MARBA-6368 format. One record per residue: residue number from 1; residue in one letter; x, y, z of N, C-alpha, C in turn. Coordinates in pm, 1 decimal, padded with zeros to 6 digits. Layout:
// MARBA-6368
<num: NUM residu: A nu: X nv: Y nw: Z cau: X cav: Y caw: Z cu: X cv: Y cw: Z>
...
//
This chain:
// MARBA-6368
<num: 1 residu: X nu: 03974.1 nv: 03574.3 nw: -05436.2 cau: 03888.9 cav: 03623.9 caw: -05340.5 cu: 03773.8 cv: 03527.2 cw: -05307.7>
<num: 2 residu: X nu: 03769.3 nv: 03471.2 nw: -05192.4 cau: 03687.7 cav: 03370.4 caw: -05148.4 cu: 03538.6 cv: 03410.2 cw: -05139.4>
<num: 3 residu: X nu: 03454.4 nv: 03322.6 nw: -05113.7 cau: 03310.9 cav: 03356.9 caw: -05119.0 cu: 03281.6 cv: 03452.2 cw: -04991.7>
<num: 4 residu: X nu: 03359.4 nv: 03399.9 nw: -04868.0 cau: 03321.0 cav: 03487.7 caw: -04750.3 cu: 03361.3 cv: 03637.8 cw: -04764.4>
<num: 5 residu: X nu: 03496.4 nv: 03644.2 nw: -04830.6 cau: 03520.7 cav: 03783.7 caw: -04857.7 cu: 03425.8 cv: 03868.2 cw: -04964.4>
<num: 6 residu: X nu: 03371.6 nv: 03785.7 nw: -05067.2 cau: 03277.5 cav: 03855.6 caw: -05143.2 cu: 03158.2 cv: 03899.5 cw: -05057.4>
<num: 7 residu: X nu: 03095.4 nv: 03831.9 nw: -04997.5 cau: 02974.0 cav: 03862.9 caw: -04897.7 cu: 03026.0 cv: 03952.1 cw: -04816.5>
<num: 8 residu: X nu: 03135.1 nv: 03964.1 nw: -04745.4 cau: 03170.6 cav: 04077.9 caw: -04645.5 cu: 03187.2 cv: 04214.6 cw: -04754.1>
<num: 9 residu: X nu: 03221.5 nv: 04194.6 nw: -04862.7 cau: 03211.6 cav: 04329.2 caw: -04939.3 cu: 03101.7 cv: 04383.4 cw: -04973.4>
<num: 10 residu: X nu: 03001.9 nv: 04314.5 nw: -04983.8 cau: 02849.8 cav: 04339.1 caw: -05017.7 cu: 02793.2 cv: 04430.4 cw: -04877.2>
<num: 11 residu: X nu: 02846.3 nv: 04389.7 nw: -04763.4 cau: 02799.0 cav: 04447.6 caw: -04657.0 cu: 02904.1 cv: 04548.9 cw: -04580.8>
<num: 12 residu: X nu: 02993.7 nv: 04575.2 nw: -04634.0 cau: 03101.9 cav: 04643.3 caw: -04577.2 cu: 03082.8 cv: 04804.2 cw: -04602.2>
<num: 13 residu: X nu: 03119.1 nv: 04871.2 nw: -04491.3 cau: 03078.3 cav: 05002.8 caw: -04473.1 cu: 03224.8 cv: 05091.7 cw: -04571.9>
<num: 14 residu: X nu: 03315.4 nv: 05003.9 nw: -04568.6 cau: 03423.3 cav: 05063.0 caw: -04661.2 cu: 03412.0 cv: 05121.0 cw: -04818.4>
<num: 15 residu: X nu: 03452.7 nv: 05181.5 nw: -04828.4 cau: 03411.9 cav: 05238.2 caw: -04979.3 cu: 03538.2 cv: 05136.5 cw: -05066.4>
<num: 16 residu: X nu: 03459.8 nv: 05102.9 nw: -05178.9 cau: 03527.6 cav: 05022.0 caw: -05260.2 cu: 03638.2 cv: 05097.2 cw: -05350.4>
<num: 17 residu: X nu: 03738.8 nv: 05043.3 nw: -05383.3 cau: 03843.3 cav: 05126.7 caw: -05472.4 cu: 03859.6 cv: 05023.5 cw: -05578.7>
<num: 18 residu: X nu: 03906.0 nv: 05095.9 nw: -05704.3 cau: 03921.1 cav: 05027.7 caw: -05840.7 cu: 04069.0 cv: 05051.1 cw: -05880.6>
<num: 19 residu: X nu: 04158.2 nv: 04970.4 nw: -05899.9 cau: 04280.4 cav: 04972.9 caw: -05970.8 cu: 04260.1 cv: 05031.3 cw: -06111.5>
<num: 20 residu: X nu: 04353.9 nv: 05119.8 nw: -06121.3 cau: 04385.2 cav: 05152.4 caw: -06297.7 cu: 04516.5 cv: 05170.0 cw: -06313.9>
<num: 21 residu: X nu: 04532.9 nv: 05180.3 nw: -06458.3 cau: 04666.0 cav: 05212.6 caw: -06490.0 cu: 04625.4 cv: 05307.9 cw: -06636.8>
<num: 22 residu: X nu: 04744.4 nv: 05439.4 nw: -06615.0 cau: 04732.3 cav: 05529.2 caw: -06734.7 cu: 04792.6 cv: 05455.8 cw: -06863.7>
<num: 23 residu: X nu: 04752.6 nv: 05489.0 nw: -06968.6 cau: 04797.2 cav: 05421.2 caw: -07101.7 cu: 04884.6 cv: 05510.2 cw: -07139.1>
<num: 24 residu: X nu: 04892.4 nv: 05657.4 nw: -07091.8 cau: 04975.6 cav: 05764.3 caw: -07142.9 cu: 05115.6 cv: 05781.8 cw: -07069.5>
<num: 25 residu: X nu: 05087.1 nv: 05762.9 nw: -06915.9 cau: 05227.7 cav: 05803.5 caw: -06849.8 cu: 05255.8 cv: 05660.4 cw: -06746.4>
<num: 26 residu: X nu: 05163.1 nv: 05564.0 nw: -06776.5 cau: 05167.8 cav: 05443.6 caw: -06708.4 cu: 05168.7 cv: 05464.3 cw: -06543.8>
<num: 27 residu: X nu: 05116.9 nv: 05567.7 nw: -06493.8 cau: 05097.4 cav: 05583.9 caw: -06364.1 cu: 04994.9 cv: 05452.8 cw: -06312.4>
<num: 28 residu: X nu: 05014.1 nv: 05400.7 nw: -06197.3 cau: 04910.5 cav: 05300.6 caw: -06126.0 cu: 04853.5 cv: 05388.0 cw: -06021.1>
<num: 29 residu: X nu: 04708.6 nv: 05372.1 nw: -06018.3 cau: 04663.5 cav: 05427.2 caw: -05902.9 cu: 04510.9 cv: 05374.9 cw: -05903.4>
<num: 30 residu: X nu: 04449.8 nv: 05418.8 nw: -05751.3 cau: 04315.1 cav: 05362.9 caw: -05720.6 cu: 04228.4 cv: 05495.0 cw: -05741.2>
<num: 31 residu: X nu: 04101.9 nv: 05441.6 nw: -05758.6 cau: 03991.2 cav: 05551.9 caw: -05775.9 cu: 03842.6 cv: 05481.1 cw: -05709.8>
<num: 32 residu: X nu: 03777.9 nv: 05544.9 nw: -05630.1 cau: 03662.6 cav: 05512.2 caw: -05597.2 cu: 03542.5 cv: 05494.1 cw: -05699.3>
<num: 33 residu: X nu: 03578.5 nv: 05537.7 nw: -05811.5 cau: 03470.8 cav: 05529.5 caw: -05948.2 cu: 03496.9 cv: 05414.8 cw: -06038.2>
<num: 34 residu: X nu: 03391.6 nv: 05358.5 nw: -06046.3 cau: 03377.0 cav: 05206.5 caw: -06099.8 cu: 03391.1 cv: 05253.3 cw: -06279.6>
<num: 35 residu: X nu: 03309.2 nv: 05382.9 nw: -06306.0 cau: 03272.4 cav: 05418.9 caw: -06439.3 cu: 03433.9 cv: 05474.0 cw: -06482.3>
<num: 36 residu: X nu: 03479.8 nv: 05401.8 nw: -06573.5 cau: 03622.7 cav: 05430.1 caw: -06646.0 cu: 03612.8 cv: 05549.9 cw: -06703.1>
<num: 37 residu: X nu: 03495.7 nv: 05591.6 nw: -06757.7 cau: 03475.4 cav: 05730.9 caw: -06825.7 cu: 03480.7 cv: 05850.4 cw: -06752.0>
<num: 38 residu: X nu: 03448.4 nv: 05818.9 nw: -06617.4 cau: 03452.0 cav: 05943.1 caw: -06517.5 cu: 03598.8 cv: 05961.0 cw: -06433.9>
<num: 39 residu: X nu: 03693.2 nv: 05869.7 nw: -06474.6 cau: 03849.6 cav: 05870.0 caw: -06444.9 cu: 03947.5 cv: 05922.0 cw: -06507.8>
<num: 40 residu: X nu: 04020.8 nv: 06007.6 nw: -06458.5 cau: 04132.6 cav: 06066.4 caw: -06512.0 cu: 04266.0 cv: 06055.6 cw: -06415.6>
<num: 41 residu: X nu: 04379.9 nv: 06032.7 nw: -06483.0 cau: 04513.5 cav: 06005.2 caw: -06421.9 cu: 04539.9 cv: 06111.8 cw: -06328.8>
<num: 42 residu: X nu: 04573.5 nv: 06093.0 nw: -06210.1 cau: 04611.5 cav: 06190.8 caw: -06140.2 cu: 04730.1 cv: 06258.5 cw: -06152.7>
<num: 43 residu: X nu: 04823.2 nv: 06200.2 nw: -06238.1 cau: 04951.7 cav: 06274.6 caw: -06287.6 cu: 04958.9 cv: 06339.3 cw: -06405.7>
<num: 44 residu: X nu: 04895.0 nv: 06303.9 nw: -06518.7 cau: 04898.6 cav: 06372.2 caw: -06621.0 cu: 04764.7 cv: 06434.8 cw: -06675.4>
<num: 45 residu: X nu: 04642.9 nv: 06358.3 nw: -06627.4 cau: 04505.3 cav: 06428.2 caw: -06625.8 cu: 04459.7 cv: 06359.8 cw: -06761.8>
<num: 46 residu: X nu: 04508.9 nv: 06250.9 nw: -06801.7 cau: 04477.9 cav: 06182.8 caw: -06931.9 cu: 04367.5 cv: 06093.1 cw: -06879.6>
<num: 47 residu: X nu: 04238.2 nv: 06061.6 nw: -06988.9 cau: 04156.2 cav: 06000.4 caw: -06965.5 cu: 04180.6 cv: 05884.8 cw: -07028.6>
<num: 48 residu: X nu: 04283.3 nv: 05809.0 nw: -07086.9 cau: 04322.2 cav: 05703.8 caw: -07149.8 cu: 04363.6 cv: 05622.9 cw: -07031.8>
<num: 49 residu: X nu: 04269.6 nv: 05542.4 nw: -06986.9 cau: 04315.9 cav: 05466.1 caw: -06862.7 cu: 04255.5 cv: 05317.6 cw: -06890.9>
<num: 50 residu: X nu: 04311.7 nv: 05226.5 nw: -06805.6 cau: 04241.0 cav: 05082.4 caw: -06834.7 cu: 04248.0 cv: 05032.1 cw: -06692.7>
<num: 51 residu: X nu: 04161.1 nv: 04928.8 nw: -06663.9 cau: 04153.8 cav: 04864.0 caw: -06547.5 cu: 04265.5 cv: 04766.5 cw: -06505.3>
<num: 52 residu: X nu: 04307.0 nv: 04777.4 nw: -06388.0 cau: 04421.0 cav: 04644.1 caw: -06379.7 cu: 04354.6 cv: 04539.3 cw: -06317.6>
<num: 53 residu: X nu: 04360.0 nv: 04407.8 nw: -06367.2 cau: 04309.4 cav: 04295.2 caw: -06291.6 cu: 04354.0 cv: 04278.4 cw: -06164.6>
<num: 54 residu: X nu: 04248.1 nv: 04241.8 nw: -06081.7 cau: 04257.5 cav: 04181.3 caw: -05924.4 cu: 04385.2 cv: 04065.5 cw: -05948.7>
<num: 55 residu: X nu: 04467.7 nv: 04067.9 nw: -05825.1 cau: 04581.6 cav: 03946.5 caw: -05818.3 cu: 04498.7 cv: 03839.3 cw: -05776.0>
//
């Protein structure tokens, strides 16, 4: 991500999403929550998830 994209992200009205993967069932999903302790897997409801590094 370039500097211009970073600045646009600060002023964007779009809600930011975060990529996660479930350690239990390996489902990859997005969430608007940045606090991983508040995120659960949409498939198995596990709280054992991890953030996916941006490409």
